[in-house]
N, C-alpha and C positions, 0 to 999 in steps of 0.2 A: 136765656133761650135764643137771643138773636146775636149775631156777630157783627163786627164793624163793616160798614160798606167799603171802607179802604181796602180790605183784604180780598175782596171778590175778584178784582181784575188780575192782580199777580197770580193768584191761585188758579184762576180759569186758564190763563195763558200757560202756566205750567201743565195743567191737566191736558190741554189741547196739544202740546208739543210732545207729550210722552204717552207711551202705551202701558197701560196697566190692566191686567185681565181681572184681577181680584182686588177689590177695594173694601176696607173696613173704615167706617165713619164713627169715631168715637164721640159720643155725645152729639148725635146728629141733629137734635132740635127739630126744626121744621123741615129739614131734608133739603136745604138749599143746594148743597154740593152734590148730593146724589141726583138731583134734578138737572143741574148744570152739566154733570158728566153725561147723563142721557142726552141732553139736548146737543152737546157738541161731539160726542163720541158714538152715539147710536142712531139718532134720527137722521143724519145725512146719509146714512146707508139703508134707510127704509125700515129701521127697527124701532117700533112705536109702543111695544108693550111687553110685559113680562112673558117669558116663554120665547120671545123673539130676540132678547138682548143677549149679546155676547159677553159683555162685561158683568161680572158678579159684584153687586154691591150690597154689603151688609152693614147694618147700623145698629149702635148701642145708645139707648135712651132711657134714663130713669123716670121721666115724666110722661107716662103713658097717655095721659089725657090729651097731649098735643098731637097725637099720632092718629091720622084719618087717611088722608090722600096719599101719604107717604108709602103705604102698602102697595100702591101701583108703581112705585119707582124703585124701592129696595127689594132685593131678593129675600132677605131675611131681616127682621127687626127684633132685637133682643132687649126686652124690657128689664133692665137691671141697672145698677150702678157699677162704676169702674172697678171698685174695690171687690165686688162679689162675683164678677164674671171673668172668665178666662176664655179667650179665643181657642177654638178647637181645630182650626185649619190655618194654614200660613197664607198670607195676603202679599201681593206685590207692593201695595201702598195702604198705609194707615193714615187717616186724617185726624188731626188734633187741632180742630179750629176753634179758638176761644173756649178751651176746656180746662187746661192745666191751672190756670189762675183761680178756678173755683175750689181748689184744694189747698191746704197748707203746703208749703214749699217742700217739705221733706216727703210728705205723702205723695205729691204730684210727681216727684222724681222717682220715688220708689215704684209707683204704679207705671209710669212711662217705662223704666227699666224692666219691669215684670212682662209688659207687653211687647217690649222691643224685639224679641226673638220671633215674634209672630208675623213680622213683615220685613220685606227687602228694604224698603224705604218708609220713612215717616215724615209727613208734612205738618208742620206745627205752625200755628199762629197765636201769639200772646200779645197783650197790650204792652207798648213800650214804656208806659208809665202806669203806676198804680191807679186805678179808676174805681171810685166808690160806686158800686152797683146799686141803683134803685131796685129795691125788691118789690116784686109784683105777686106772681102766683105761687111759685115754688121756691121759698126762701132758702131752704137747705142748699139747693143746687145752683141757684142763681147768684148767690153772694160771692163777690171777689174776695179771695183770702190771702193771696200772695202775688208778688210780682216775679215772674218767671223769666229769666233772661236766657238767650240762646246758649251761652256758655255753661250754664247750670246743667244743661241737658247733655250737651256734647261740645267740646272744643273744636271738633272738625265738622262744622256745620257749613252748609251752602245757603248763602242769603239769597232770597227771592224777592224781598220787598224794596220798595223805593224809600228814600230818605224822608220824604214829606208825608209819609202816611202814619196813622197812629198805631199800627201793630208791627211787631217783628214777625216775619214770615220766613221760614227756614226749612231746610230739608236735612235730615240726617240718616245715616244708614242704619239698617236693622241688624237683626242677628243671623 
């Protein structure tokens, strides 16, 4: 449910420097990145609540019990798993922050490729090393199943991370 704190700074810097009108957060969890997009891209312009926001942020989350306050941040929250959901609009950016390692490698790559045409850019963060995940609430979705390296997704990726952090953070083109 929670992502590495190492990822936050490089991802936020990328989000601050770029303009994305429509964002889809795959496996949004507690909504950290939706909140940070609102904080850095909306509140400086006096936009503080749904209805005022200019950026559309949608999220996908299978663990509906974790969703409460996120409804004030995200325009739409879809309670489903990756395999059963298909986006129905195109986005400027799709976030895959600590998501792909929770699937078997072949399924992760297959699902990414299935979603790929629905966004111009995909920002992906995965652990650099395989990490055994201590299971808490939602064993099926929390368990790490694979080590996903950037070249497995796309050989033409743009690295966004620093060498001394625990995650690979990279950007790939969509469809």
